[in-house]
C-alpha positions as CSV (number, residue, x, y, z in Angstrom):
1,M,0.0,0.0,0.0
2,N,1.3,3.1,-0.5
3,M,1.1,6.8,1.1
4,E,-2.2,8.0,-1.0
5,S,-3.8,5.1,-0.8
6,K,-3.4,4.5,3.0
7,E,-4.3,8.2,4.0
8,K,-7.1,7.7,1.6
9,W,-8.5,5.6,3.6
10,I,-8.0,7.0,6.8
11,E,-9.7,9.7,5.9
12,E,-12.8,6.9,4.6
13,T,-12.5,6.1,8.1
14,I,-13.2,9.2,9.7
15,D,-16.0,9.6,7.3
16,I,-17.1,6.8,8.8
17,V,-17.1,7.3,12.4
18,D,-17.8,11.1,12.0
19,A,-21.7,9.5,10.1
20,L,-22.1,7.4,13.6
21,S,-24.4,8.2,16.4
22,P,-25.0,7.4,19.2
23,V,-27.9,5.6,20.4
24,E,-30.7,7.3,21.6
25,V,-31.1,5.6,26.0
26,P,-35.8,5.6,26.5
27,E,-36.5,7.6,28.5
28,G,-36.9,5.7,31.8
29,M,-33.9,3.1,31.5
30,D,-31.5,4.9,34.3
31,A,-33.7,4.9,36.7
32,K,-35.5,1.2,35.9
33,I,-31.2,0.6,35.5
34,L,-30.4,1.9,39.7
35,A,-33.9,0.2,40.4
36,R,-32.6,-3.2,39.7
37,F,-29.0,-2.5,41.9
38,S,-30.8,-1.2,45.8
39,M,-33.1,-4.0,45.1
40,K,-30.3,-6.5,45.2
41,R,-28.5,-5.2,47.8
42,Q,-31.9,-5.7,50.2
43,R,-32.3,-8.6,49.7
44,M,-31.3,-10.9,52.7
45,I,-30.7,-14.4,52.8
46,E,-32.6,-15.9,55.4
47,M,-30.2,-19.6,57.0
48,S,-31.6,-22.0,59.5
49,A,-29.2,-23.0,63.1
50,I,-28.9,-26.5,61.7
51,S,-27.0,-24.9,58.6
52,K,-25.0,-22.7,59.9
53,W,-23.5,-25.4,62.4
54,S,-23.6,-27.5,59.7
55,I,-21.3,-24.9,57.7
56,A,-19.3,-24.0,61.3
57,A,-18.7,-27.8,61.9
58,S,-16.9,-28.9,58.2
59,I,-15.2,-25.3,58.5
60,L,-13.5,-26.9,61.8
61,L,-13.5,-29.8,60.5
62,L,-10.6,-28.1,57.2
63,I,-9.4,-26.8,59.6
64,G,-9.0,-30.3,61.5
65,I,-7.9,-32.2,59.1
66,N,-5.0,-29.3,57.3
67,S,-3.3,-28.9,61.0
68,Y,-2.9,-32.5,61.4
69,S,-1.8,-33.0,57.3
70,V,0.7,-30.7,57.8
71,L,2.5,-31.6,61.5
72,H,2.3,-35.0,60.2
73,Y,3.7,-34.2,56.4
74,S,6.3,-31.9,58.9
75,S,7.3,-35.2,60.9
76,E,7.3,-37.6,58.0
77,K,10.3,-35.6,55.5
78,E,12.1,-36.3,59.4
79,I,11.6,-39.0,59.1
80,K,12.6,-39.3,55.4
81,T,15.3,-37.1,55.1
82,G,17.0,-39.2,58.1
83,E,17.0,-42.3,55.7
84,S,18.3,-40.3,53.0
85,N,21.4,-39.5,54.4
86,L,22.4,-42.5,55.8
87,L,21.8,-43.9,52.0
88,Y,24.4,-41.1,50.7
89,T,26.9,-41.9,53.1
90,E,26.8,-44.9,52.4
91,Y,26.8,-44.5,48.8
92,F,29.5,-42.2,48.9
93,S,30.9,-43.9,51.9
94,Y,34.2,-44.0,49.2
95,I,34.9,-40.4,48.2
96,N,36.1,-40.8,52.3
97,Q,38.1,-42.9,52.0
């Protein structure tokens, strides 16, 4: 594409954009949208006591399982580290001789 055709294409594009007009919004549309947002904020979700206690027990159970797994993993890692050091010293004992 040479410069003249590029400039012509740019001018045509600008002319098309200038010919466009914004869409007219119907009257009262903004009030309807704002009313929907305000209705969503005011809605409350009711939960029974059984549901609340079930959720609390589930969270407590998850925390307990996570705590146990972290503690169990760290003690298991220490055991494996000792075993791997033993393997290392036995396997590479010829270097120290």
